N, C-alpha and C positions, 0 to 999 in steps of 0.2 A: 424757286429765282435764285437768280443771280443780282447783284445789284443795280445792275442798269437797268431790267427788267422790273425791278421794285421802285426805283426811281419814277420811270417811266408808269408803271400801275396808280402810283399813289399822285402824284400829279395828274394825271386826268383826272383819279378821283377827285381831286380838286377844284377842277377846272383851272390850273395855271398853265400857263401856254409855257413853252420851254426858257422864249423871253422873257416873260414874265418872271418866269424860276431866274434865271439869271441876272433879272434888273437885282432883284431882292438879293442875290448871295454878292451881286457888283465883280460879274464873272461875265465871258462872253456869253454868246445862248450857244455857238461853234461847241465851249467847255462843257456846256450841258449835255447836248446833242453827244460829245466823243462819250460821256458817260454813261450814256443812255445806248448807245448804240458801238462802241467800242472797244468795250473792257477794260475802259478808264476809270482811273477812283482820284478824288481830290486828292490836293498833294498837301492842304494845309488842316488841321485838326481843327480848326473853326468850322470852316466851313460842310465838314460834316457833321457838327452841333448846329450848323444852322439848317441844314438841308431838312434833319432830322425836325426841329422847331417848327419851319413852314410845312416840313408834310405832314407835322401831328405823327410822329410815330418815334419809336424808340430808337437812339442809334444800335443798337447791339440790330434790333430788325433789322437795318442797314447793310448793316456791316456781316453780319453772321450766315450762313448758310442754316445753322441750328441756335437758332434764337432762344434756348430750351437754359443754356451754358450757366448764364449769369443766375436766371429763375432758381438752378439746379443751388446756387452758389449760397446766394440768399437766404435759399430755404436752410440749408444748412450751418451757413456761419453767422448771419445776419447783415444789415444793410453794410457797417465799414466796411466788412469784408468784399463782400460785394460789389460795392463802390469802390475799391481797390483793383477787385478782379477784372471788374468791367472795364477800368482806364487800362490796365494793363494789358490787357487783349488790346483793344482799340486803339492803343501806341503799336503796339508789335504788330498786327495786322496794317497802320499804314506803313509803319517798316517793312513789309514783307511785298508791300503796290507800289511801292516806290518804285521809279524808272531809274534812279539813278544811284541804284543799288547792285549793282553785280549777283550773277545766282551762286558766284562761290563769297561774296563777302553772306548775302544770306544763309547758306550753309554753314559758314563760320557764325555768325551768330547763333544757328538751332543749335550747333552742338554746345556752343558755349551755356545757355542759357539749360540745356541734358544735362550739361557739366553743374552748375551751380544746383539744381533742381537734387542731382545727386549728392552733392556736397550739403548742403540744407538738410535730408532726411539722413547720411549718416551722421550728423550734428544731431539729430532732436533724437536717433537711436541711444547715441552715444548717452546722450542726456537722461534717456528711460533706465540706462543700465545702472547709470551711477547712484538711483534713486535705489536701484534693485525692484523695479517695475517690471513685469514679463510685457517687453512688447511684441507684436507680432511680425512674425518675419517673412 
């Protein structure tokens, strides 16, 4: 299910009309309709958080096609890292769904994330080598 289908289904399950949801979120009914039917996303983070609260579901469920990602992080690393990972993923996803950012800017951002990961991994590898610990290549 995509974002709009999830909102529609959860809203119906809660017996909330588009108009009522719009009032609770302080947006127009047309905005809710565009989320459900036109593939649009809220432009502001607090709206996503409010949607999850009103529809009684995790934010992660609304925003990802793979809701297990954060659960996997939690199981491996604990709640603190899960929280950080969740917020990072939400922020990145909000960035990518924005209508104000060109595809070139999104590509540049993704490249920068990749470069940061490679740099951090190299630094981590170098730290392990200094400790003379075998680090899997």
